[in-house]
LOFINU-450496 format. One line per 10 residues: their letters; for each residue y, x, z of C-alpha. Coordinates in steps of 0.2 Angstrom, whole numbers. Each point is the difference from the previous one (the first is absolute). Last residue first. Layout:
# LOFINU-450496
a = Y/X/Z ~ ...
END
This chain:
# LOFINU-450496
xxxxxxxxxx = -16/172/151 ~ -7/2/-18 ~ -16/10/-2 ~ 0/18/-5 ~ -13/8/12 ~ 6/18/5 ~ 13/-7/12 ~ -13/-7/12 ~ 10/-6/15 ~ -8/-5/16
xxxxxxxxxx = 10/-13/11 ~ -5/-4/18 ~ 1/-16/9 ~ -4/-6/18 ~ 7/14/9 ~ -6/2/19 ~ -10/16/-4 ~ -18/3/0 ~ -3/-5/-18 ~ 15/8/-6
xxxxxxxxxx = -6/17/8 ~ -16/-3/-7 ~ 7/-2/-18 ~ 11/15/2 ~ -14/11/7 ~ -12/-5/-15 ~ 14/4/-12 ~ 3/18/8 ~ -19/3/1 ~ -1/-3/-19
xxxxxxxxxx = 10/16/-2 ~ 15/-1/-11 ~ 16/3/12 ~ -4/11/14 ~ -16/8/-5 ~ 5/2/-18 ~ 17/7/4 ~ -7/13/12 ~ -13/5/-13 ~ 13/2/-13
xxxxxxxxxx = 11/11/12 ~ -15/10/4 ~ -3/3/-19 ~ 18/4/-3 ~ 1/13/14 ~ -16/8/-7 ~ 7/2/-17 ~ 17/7/6 ~ -11/14/8 ~ -11/2/-15
xxxxxxxxxx = 15/4/-12 ~ 2/-13/-14 ~ -2/7/-18 ~ -12/-13/-7 ~ 8/-15/10 ~ 18/5/-5 ~ -5/2/-19 ~ -8/-17/0 ~ 15/-8/7 ~ 12/9/-12
xxxxxxxxxx = -10/-7/-14 ~ 1/-17/7 ~ 19/3/3 ~ 1/2/-19 ~ -11/-15/-4 ~ 11/-11/11 ~ 0/-6/18 ~ -10/13/10 ~ -4/0/19 ~ -11/14/9
xxxxxxxxxx = -6/-8/15 ~ 0/1/20 ~ 15/11/2 ~ 4/7/-17 ~ 6/-17/-6 ~ 0/-13/14 ~ -12/-15/0 ~ 9/-17/2 ~ -3/-10/16 ~ -8/-10/-6
xxxxxxxxxx = -6/7/-16 ~ 7/-5/-16 ~ 14/13/0 ~ -14/14/-3 ~ -3/-9/-17 ~ 0/15/-12 ~ -14/10/7 ~ -8/16/6 ~ -10/-4/16 ~ -5/13/12
xxxxxxxxxx = -19/0/4 ~ -3/-3/19 ~ -16/-10/-1 ~ 9/-17/2 ~ 14/6/-11 ~ -12/1/-15 ~ -7/-17/4 ~ 17/-8/1 ~ 5/8/-17 ~ -17/-6/-7
xxxxxxxxxx = 3/-18/4 ~ 14/-1/-13 ~ 18/-6/1 ~ 11/1/-16 ~ -4/-18/-5 ~ -9/-9/-14 ~ -13/14/-5 ~ 1/12/14 ~ 12/14/0 ~ -4/19/2
xxxxxxxxxx = -2/9/16 ~ -2/18/-4 ~ -10/7/15 ~ 5/15/9 ~ -9/13/10 ~ -16/-5/-8 ~ -19/1/5 ~ 3/-16/11 ~ 2/-11/-14 ~ -17/6/-7
xxxxxxxxxx = -9/-2/17 ~ 8/-17/2 ~ -7/-6/-17 ~ -18/8/1 ~ -9/-16/6 ~ 10/-11/-13 ~ -7/11/-14 ~ 14/7/-11 ~ 5/-7/-17 ~ 4/14/-12
xxxxxxxxxx = 16/7/-6 ~ 4/10/16 ~ 17/9/-2 ~ 1/16/10 ~ 16/9/3 ~ -4/18/5 ~ 4/13/14 ~ -16/-2/9 ~ -11/-4/-15 ~ -14/12/0
xxxxxxxxxx = -8/-7/16 ~ -17/2/-7 ~ -6/-17/7 ~ 15/-9/-6 ~ 0/6/-18 ~ -19/-3/-1 ~ 2/-17/7 ~ 13/-4/-14 ~ -10/7/-14 ~ -16/-9/5
xxxxxxxxxx = 10/-16/2 ~ 7/1/-18 ~ 17/2/-9 ~ 8/11/13 ~ 18/5/-6 ~ 9/15/6 ~ 18/3/2 ~ 4/18/6 ~ -2/6/-18 ~ 15/-8/-5
xxxxxxxxxx = 0/0/-19 ~ -2/-19/-2 ~ 14/-3/12 ~ 11/-12/-10 ~ -13/-10/-9 ~ -13/-2/13 ~ 11/-2/14 ~ 11/-12/-9 ~ -15/-10/-5 ~ -7/-1/18
xxxxxxxxxx = 17/-6/6 ~ 2/-13/-14 ~ -18/-7/4 ~ 4/-1/19 ~ 16/-9/-4 ~ 18/7/2 ~ 9/-13/11 ~ 19/-2/-6 ~ -1/-19/4 ~ -12/-7/12
xxxxxxxxxx = -3/-18/-5 ~ 2/2/-18 ~ -7/18/-1 ~ -16/-5/8 ~ -1/-16/-10 ~ -1/9/-16 ~ -18/6/3 ~ -4/18/-3 ~ -13/3/13 ~ -13/-13/-4
xxxxxxxxxx = 1/2/-19 ~ -1/19/2 ~ -16/1/11 ~ 3/16/10 ~ -7/-5/17 ~ 2/13/13 ~ 0/18/4 ~ 15/11/3 ~ 0/17/10 ~ 13/13/4
xxxxxxxxxx = -3/16/10 ~ -20/0/-1 ~ -12/7/12 ~ 6/-7/16 ~ -12/3/15 ~ -4/-16/9 ~ 9/-4/17 ~ 7/-16/-6 ~ -17/-5/-8 ~ -10/3/16
xxxxxxxxxx = 13/-11/10 ~ 1/-15/-11 ~ -8/-12/11 ~ 11/-16/0 ~ -3/-8/-17 ~ -18/-1/-1 ~ -2/0/19 ~ 6/-18/1 ~ -13/-7/-12 ~ 0/-6/-18
xxxxxxxxxx = 18/3/0 ~ -1/17/-10 ~ -7/-9/-15 ~ 16/-10/-1 ~ 9/15/-7 ~ 13/6/13 ~ 15/-11/4 ~ 18/-3/-3 ~ 8/-1/17 ~ 4/-17/7
xxxxxxxxxx = 18/-2/3 ~ 2/-8/17 ~ 14/-12/-2 ~ 19/-2/3 ~ 5/2/-18 ~ 4/15/-11 ~ 5/-5/-17 ~ -4/16/-10 ~ -19/0/0 ~ 0/-19/4
xxxxxxxxxx = 6/-4/-17 ~ -17/5/-6 ~ -6/-16/7 ~ -12/-8/13 ~ 3/-8/18 ~ -15/-3/11 ~ 2/-11/16 ~ -10/4/15 ~ -1/-15/12 ~ -5/0/19
xxxxxxxxxx = -11/-14/8 ~ -5/0/18 ~ -18/-5/1 ~ -3/9/17 ~ -13/12/-9 ~ 14/5/-12 ~ 4/-9/-16 ~ 8/8/-14 ~ 7/-10/-15 ~ 2/10/-17
xxxxxxxxxx = 12/-5/-13 ~ 2/-1/-19 ~ -6/-17/-2 ~ 3/-10/16 ~ -13/2/14 ~ -7/-16/6 ~ -15/3/-11 ~ -12/-9/-11 ~ -15/6/-11 ~ -7/14/11
xxxxxxxxxx = -7/17/-1 ~ -5/8/17 ~ 0/19/-2 ~ -15/11/2 ~ 5/10/-16 ~ -9/-1/-17 ~ 11/-14/-6 ~ 15/13/1 ~ -8/13/-10 ~ -5/-12/-13
xxxxxxxxxx = 18/-6/-2 ~ 4/19/-2 ~ -13/2/-14 ~ 7/-15/-10 ~ -9/-17/3 ~ 7/-11/-14 ~ 0/-18/2 ~ -4/2/19 ~ 17/0/6 ~ 4/-15/-9
xxxxxxxxxx = -10/-10/14 ~ 14/4/12 ~ -2/12/15 ~ 6/0/18 ~ -6/15/9 ~ -5/1/18 ~ 0/18/8 ~ -6/3/18 ~ 13/11/6 ~ 0/17/9
xxxxxxxxxx = 13/10/-10 ~ -14/8/-11 ~ -3/-19/-6 ~ 19/-2/-4 ~ -1/16/-9 ~ -15/-6/-10 ~ 9/-16/-4 ~ 15/9/-7 ~ -11/12/-10 ~ -10/-14/-8
xxxxxxxxxx = 15/-10/-4 ~ 9/15/-7 ~ -15/4/-12 ~ 0/-18/-6 ~ 16/5/-10 ~ -12/5/-14 ~ -4/-18/-4 ~ 8/-14/12 ~ -2/0/19 ~ 18/6/4
xxxxxxxxxx = 8/-13/-11 ~ -12/-14/1 ~ 4/-4/18 ~ -1/14/14 ~ -6/-13/14 ~ -7/11/14 ~ -6/-7/17 ~ -1/15/12 ~ -10/-3/15 ~ -1/8/17
xxxxxxxxxx = -17/-3/9 ~ -8/-10/14 ~ 6/-17/-5 ~ -4/3/-18 ~ 10/-12/-12 ~ -9/-9/-14 ~ 9/-1/-15 ~ -4/-15/-11 ~ -11/-5/-15 ~ -12/15/-2
xxxxxxxxxx = 0/12/-14 ~ -12/11/-10 ~ -12/-14/-7 ~ 14/-12/-3 ~ 10/12/-10 ~ -15/7/-10 ~ -5/-18/-4 ~ 18/-4/-5 ~ 0/15/-13 ~ -18/-3/-6
xxxxxxxxxx = 4/-16/-9 ~ 16/4/-8 ~ -6/17/-5 ~ -16/-7/-8 ~ 11/-12/-10 ~ 10/14/-6 ~ -15/10/-5 ~ -8/-15/-8 ~ 16/-3/-10 ~ 0/18/-6
xxxx = -18/-1/-5 ~ 4/-16/-10 ~ 14/9/-9 ~ -11/14/-5
END
């Protein structure tokens, strides 16, 4: 067994640099006929699960009209997580050296004039507002394969709503009851705690339905028998059906992620016009407003009140809130807004731009 472990370790040490040299070139090569974004995110944004943000940032630069050049270190290939593979599958130029400092992006227009985007990280940025563009939290990385994947929501926005409140997502207790969430965001009620509270304190409420299988879920949605119900989906849903399921609800219960309150599904819900019920409305920039474009709660009591508000809301108020959610998404969260910011900077006389990523906890 010890010999086997040693052989595996030796194999990694051998294959890691080989993969590095196979995928990368020595230096960036500027394109005289095309704008280039030279990206040096450092280990922080390229490591493990956070690689999702590297992929999204690079794709947004690509959508903004730049040829993307990415500086990688050989450690990147030690463990090729899914998001790292997504990045490697793109038509970027991977290089070993870069003039861009770690945590920055250099933009080169066809005239070779250099502009710099500096990235700042840290949860403190949620409350310490600085002179920067606050990058909105994102949809899941799979929505950034192509520009149409995260801009074409029209059909889902116009879909019939067959459920009043919906929740679907990962229920893994170990992943969603980690102490770090409460340590960094005091007072946050975890995903597990919310679902346990609903089960334990609303067990006799016939308006709350649980869908334990895909067959049961699809049958409920097709029969349209859940118009005034709260549907808790306990089964993993296929990715191809996710937006359809989200857009079947008037409201979506947006529960925290594992390490921070923000979660991709809240932003996906808003993209299709489903109104968020959430505890972290203050972490949006600008903050979401209770009973205008969300229903906010701060405790178990106000969570119960939020559920009652949603289940008993009049249709006129519901439609006003839905329109407010769509307006907020299109103005502040849509990928087109980030693209416009980057393009405006690229064509301006400014030489530097700061982008704040408050949802990543790195020391400033």
